[in-house]
N, C-alpha and C positions, 0 to 999 in steps of 0.2 A: 824547509827540507831542500837539500841540495839537488843538483841535477842528477848526480850519480845515484843518490838514494831514491829519487823519483823513478829513474829508469829501472833500478833493481826491484822496486816495489811493483812496477807494471809488468816486467818481463820475467821475473824469477818467481817460481812457485816453490814454496817450502813444504814438502810433504810431512816434515816432522811435527807440524802443528796438529793439534787435535782436531778431529772432524767437527766436534761440537762447537769448538771455538770458530772454525771456519764458517760454519753456518750462521752463527750469531753475527760475525763480522760482515758477511755478505748480504744478510737480510735484516739489517738493523732498522726496522721500521715498526711502528706501533699500529696494530690493527684497530681501526676506528670502530668496528662493530663485529659481532659474531652473529651470523644469521640464525644460529640456534637460540640466541637470547633475544631476538627481535620480538616485539609485541605482535601478536597475531591480529590481522585485520578482522577476522571473524572470531567471535567468542566460542570457546570450546564447549560444546553442548554435551552434557552428560546423559547417559542412558537412563531412562525412567523405568520404574517397575510396572507402569501402566503401558500396555502394548498399544493402546489406541493413540496415546500421546506420541509414542515412538513412530507409529505409522504416519501420523500427520507430519511429524518433523522430517521423516525420510522423503515423503512426497514433495515437501517444500524444497528440500535441499537438491533433489534430483529432478525438479521441475516436471513431475508426473501430473497429467498425462502428456505434456508437451513433448517430452523426450520419448520418441517412438521405440528406441532400442533398450529402454530400461524395463526389466521384467521383475514384477513383484508377485510372488507366489504365496498365497495364504493357505494354511492347512491347520488342522486341529489334532493334537495328540490325545491319547487316552486320558480320561479325567477332565475332558473339555478344556484342556490347556491350549489356548490359541497361540499360533506361531505364524511368522511370515519371514520370507527371505527375499533378498534383492540381489540382482546381478545384471550385467550387460549381456544382451544377446550377441553372440559372435565372439566375445572376449572370454567367456567362461565355457567350460565343458558341461553341457547340459546332462550328458550321460552320468558324469561323476555326481552332479547335484542330485539326480533322481536316485541313483543306486547307493551312494555313500552318505547322503544327508537325509533326504526326505524319507526314504524307505526305513532307514535305521531309527529315525525319530518316531515314525508311526508305530513301530514295534515296541516302543517304550511302554512297560507295564504301568498300570495305575498306582501311583505312590501318594496316598492321601496325606500321610504325616511327614512327607519329605520336606526338609528345609530348602529354601531357594539355593543356598550355596552348594549343598550336597546334590540337589537336583542338577545344577549346572555341571558339577564334576562328573556325575553319572552320565549325563548326556554326552559330554566330551569323551569320556573313557570307553563307553560301551556302545553308544548308539550313533555316533558320527564316525563312520568307518573311513577315516582319512587321516593321513600321517600329520599334516600341517594344520592344526586347529589351535587358535589362540583366543584368550579372553581379553576383552577391553571394556572399560566403562565410558569410553569416549566415542560419540557418534562421528566426530570429525575423523578420528583414526579409522573407524570402520568404513567411512565414505572413501578415504584414501585407498584402502585395500580394494574396495569395489572398483574404483577407477583404474586400478592396476590389474583388473581381470579376476579378482577374487569374488567371494560371496559372503554376505553378512546375514546371520540368522538371529532373529529376535524371538524371545520366548516370554509370554505373559508371566509377570511375577518376578522376573529376573531383572536386576538393574545392571546387567552385563550383556554384551553381545558377542556371539561367536563369529570369528572371521576365519574363513576356510580358503586355502589357496587352491583354486580349481581353474587356474588359467588354461585356456585352450584356444588362443587365437592362432590364425594362420601365419606361417612364417616360412622363410626359405630353408631348404635342407642344406646340409653342409656341402659346400662346393669347393672348387680348386681356387687358389689365389689368382687374382687377375693382374695385380700390379707388381707382385713380388714372386714371379714364377721361377721355378727351379726344377731342373731335371732330377736332382737327387734330393733326398730328405722327404719328410711327410708332405702330402699333397692336400692338406685340409686348411680351410680358411675360416676365420670368424664369421658369424652371422649376426643377425639383429637380436637374438634372444640372449639375455644376460646369463641365465643359468647354463645354456648350451656352451657359451664361451668359457665360463669357469670350469665346466666339465672337461673341455678340450685341453685346458692347461693342467688340470689335476690328473688327467689321463697320462700326461708326460711326467709330471713331478709327483710321484706317489709318496708323499710325506705328510704326516700330520702337522708338521711345522709350517706348512703353507697356509697363511692366514688370508681369508677373504673378508675384509672388514666392510661393513655396510656404510654407504654414503648416499646422500641425497642432495641434488642440485636443482634449483628452480623453485621460487616461491609459489608459482601457479602450476607449472608443469610437474613439479615434484619428481623429476627424473631420477630413477634409482640407478645405483652403480655399486661397484665394489673396488676397494683398494687392496691389492694383493701384494704380499711380500712374504719372504721366508724368515720367520722370527729369529732363528738362531744364526742367520747370515747377515741380513740387512742391518745397517746402522740405525739405532733407535732415533737419533737426531734427524736423520733423513726422513724416516717415516713420520715423525712428529711434524716436520716442516711441511711435507706434502699434505698431511691431514689438516694442519692449521690453515693453509691457503685455501683448501677446498671448503672448509667450514666458514671461511670469511667471504665466500662468494654470495652476493645478494643480487639476484637477477630473476625476472619473472619466468622467462621461458628459456629452456635449454633443449635443443633438438638433437645435436650431434656432439660427439666427444671432442671434435676440433674446436668448438666454441669454448669448452672448458679449458682446453690447452691454451687458448689465447688469454683466458682470464688468469691462468697460473703463471704465465711467463713474466719476467721482470723487465725486459727491454722490448716494448711493443713496436718500436720503429726500427728495430734491428732487421737487416735484410735476411739474415740466415735464421732458419728455424731453431728453436731452443728445446724442442722435444722430438722424440723419435716415434713416429706413427707406424704401426705394423698391422697387417691383416693375417699374419701367420702365428698360430699358437706356439709353434716350436721356437720361434724367435723370441716371443714374450717369455716362454719358459727359460730360455737360455739367459735372458736378462735378469730374471728372478734368481737364477742360480748364481749369477755374478754379484748379487747383492743390491739390485735395483728395485724400484717400486713400479708396479704396473697398475694403471687405471682402466677399468672397463665400465662402459655405460650402456644401459638398456636401450636398444634401438640403433646402436652404432656398431658396424661390422669391423671395427678397428680397436686396437689397444694403444694407449699412450705410455711410453716408458720414460721414467725420470730417474736420475738425470742423464743427460747425454752430452756429447761434445762434438766438435766439428769433424773429428776423424771417424767416429762411429756412423755418422750420416753418409759417409762414402762407402761403407761396407755393404756388401750384398748379402741377401739371406742365404745364398748358396755357398758362400765362402767356407763355412765350417765343415761342409760335407765333401769338399774337394781335397785331393792331395795337395800338400803345400806348394809344390812347383806350379801346378795348374791354377790354383787360387791366386797365387802371387802374380802370375802372368796376366790373368784377367783383371786383377786389382790395378796393376800398372797401366793397363790399357784404359781402364775407367778413369784413372787419375789424369792421364794425358788428355783424354777426351774432355774432362772437366776444365782443365786449364785452357784447352783450345776453345771451348765454348765461351769462356770469359774473355780471354786476351787476344785471340786471333784477329778479330775485326779491329781492335785498338792497335795492334802491332802493324797491321796493314796500313791504317791511316797514318801512324807515326812514321813508317818507312817511306811511304809515297809523298808525304808532305814535308818531312824534316830530315830524313836520313836516307836519301836516294843513293848515297855512296855505298851503302851496305849491299845493294843489289848488283848482281852481275850485269854487265853492260847490255848484253842481248836481251835479258829479261826486262831491264828497264825500258829498252826500246819497244819491246812487245807490249808492255803495259801502256806506254805513252801512245803507241799506235792504236791500241784498242780503245783508249779514252779520247781519241782525237775528235770524234763526232758526238761525244756525250755532253749535253748542255749544262749539267749540274756539277758542282764541286764534289770531291770524293766523299766528304762527310754527309752531304745531302743524299747522295747516291746510296751510301751504305744504310742510312737511317730509313730511306724509302723501302729498300729491299728487306731490311730487318722487320719493319712494320708489316710488310706484305706477307712475310713468312709467318709472323705471329698470327695474322688474320687467318691464314690457311690452317694453321694448327688449331686455333680456337674453333673454326668452322668444322673441322674434322671431329673434334670432341663433341660438339653440340648436335651434330647430325646423327641419325641412326647408324649403327655400327657398319653395315655393308656400304652404305652411301658415304660415310665418313672416311673409310679407307680409300675408296675410289677418289673422293674429293682431294684427299691429301696427296695422292700420287699424281693424278691427272692435273689437278689445279696447280701444283708446283711446277710440273713440266711445262704446261701451257703458259703460265704466267712468266716463268723465266725466259722461255724462248721468245715470247712476244715482246718482253721488255728489251731483250738484246736486239731483236729485229727492228724495233722502233727507235733504237739508239738512245733509249732512256738510261740504261745502265750498260756497263762493259761486261764482257764474258768473264773476266777475272773476278769481278764482284759476285757473279753467280756462284763461282767456285768457292769463294770465301764464305758466303752465306750458307751454302750446302754443307761444307765441312763443319761450320759452327753449329748448324742444326743437328747434324749427326752426333757431334760431341755432346750436345745437351741431352740427347736421348740416351746417352751412355751413363747418365747419372743414376746412381742406385736409389736415391730417395727423391720422390716427386716434389716434395716441398723444397728440397735443396736446389732442384732445377729452376724453381721460381726465383730464388735468390740469385742464381747465376744470370738469369735474364735481366734482372735489375742492375747487377754489378756490371754487366757487359755494356749497357748504355752509359753508365757513369765513366767507365774506362775509355769508351769511344770519345766522349766529350773531353776528357782530360788529354787524350792523345791528340785531338784536333787543336788543342790550345798550345801544348808545349812538347809534343812527341814523347820520346822515351822518358824524359824527365817527368812529365805529367803522370805517366803510368807508374813510375817508381814512387812518386809522391802519393798516388792513390793507394798503392799496395802498402806503403808505410803507414798511412793514416788508418786504413781499415784493419791492418794487422795489429796496430796499437790499440784500436778500439776493441777488437776481439780479445786482446790480452787483458783488458779490464773487466770483461764480462764474467760473472759468476752465475752458474746455473745450479740452483739449490745448494749453494755452498761449494760447488766444485768449479774450478777454473774451466772456462770454455775451451781453452787450448790444452788442457791436461791430456796426457802426462808430460807435455813439453813446456818448459824445461824443468829439471830438478827431480826426476823420478829415476827408477832403476831401468837397466837396459831391457829387461823383459817387457816392461810396459811400452818402451819405445817400439820394440819389435811388433808387439801385438797391435799397436795403433797403426803402423804403416804396412806391415806384412802379416801374412797368415803363418803362424808357427806350426810345426808338427804337433799332432795331438798329444804326444807323450811329453811335450815341452811346455804345456799350458798348466804349470803347477800352481800358479798364484792368481788370485783374483786381482782386479785393478786396485792398485795401492791407494789411489786418490779417493776411493769410496770408503776406505777405512772400515771394512767389514769386520764382523765378529770372528769369522773364520777366514784366515788369510789364504789358506791353501785349498785348492779344489781337487788336487790329487797329490800323492806323495812324490818325492823326487825320483824315486825309481818306481814307475808305474807299470813298466813291462818287466815282469818278474821271470824273465827267461833270458838266457844268454845266447849270443850269436857266436858260433864257433868259427 
């Protein structure tokens, strides 16, 4: 392959290729295993018709009486039919169990000639007054439901067990977003309850085409989640790819959705995040309407959106709710702040060490005079102050909220003033670090700010070696690397280059709401248009 062909392959994106083909090209790997087909460590024990055998098995599985919070309630129905149920105290709603299960089963009339199967169906249909009741012949499946807050009911003579969803554990109420605050738009945030999170999205997208597909991650934790997409918009190849990667995860414990996102990404050592994490249901709903896939996990107050690109990570949640001039102004300010947080310290090092002729004479004299009594070179001085600023930031996060805010303000002022008074750093260096820190706080995505902190150190080292030339080489290398990255079959730098002008505008600027006719072309959705070309059906005289 020639140089021109190689550069074209790296930098030019051809949207005319089919999305299915793009996915297959970008994820051309063979899955070594599928966690659904792995042999189970424990043998799947079947439910016995003998209730005493089931009782002994359940006590052994749940370590009764060693487990203090496991409740086993025995009772007898009419006709001397023995029953027992098991649940975790505090995870299940005991009122539901008393009113909807036990009371209904105790009222079951004596059925002498009833067959076991008809008896089971009659119990389910008429005497367990609860909407979510299932049959299973597997004790392991019943134990899994109990571990998730459900209740399992065993009846003598039946080789099946009833599993009832009576979850009732304590959880946070719906609160305001903390990291994606906005004056406009909805003020609701995800919580730790899976069904609450899906309801928040369904409350926005009122369509039966919104699919919440059940997934499970973790061989031991068995953490439940849902894969959400709109069936008549999302590309089937994208949904299949995300589903395939989730099913291929083999890990014992999964606590948060961020761990799953790390397992799904293709470039683990890439500085920039490859997934969009959001705590706002409205933002997740907007992503679904664009044709993307959203993953929710029980116990995690955030959703992960697939796929994403570098430009969407710079967008704020409030952008769609602002008028286009206001949103574009704030977006430009954020972009400038991001570039400042990455390149300002490196530019200062490059100018002071290699390109002093670019500074006005009096400014150069002022910088030289300020650094006259500083014992360290500029690179050491900058790294010391940057490390001190990072320590103050981490300490502010780890401390309780009121103390952390005070520590961040007072600690930064005292530390900077003391460093200047002790002639350890120059005043201009304090200004550079302060502007850099403010620019990093302007980043819309928290994960993206982490990548900027890593890139800043890399550019500082390159600038200390060869000035502007080193910075240019660093930008070229990292830009080339980003151009080779595909995120679920979509180029990480999409829609640049090779897409239509509307995609360019949407990536960089906020368009008027009546100009957002098309969904992103690089997603190759089933329905290309989100609104007609003439969406305002009235005329301006």
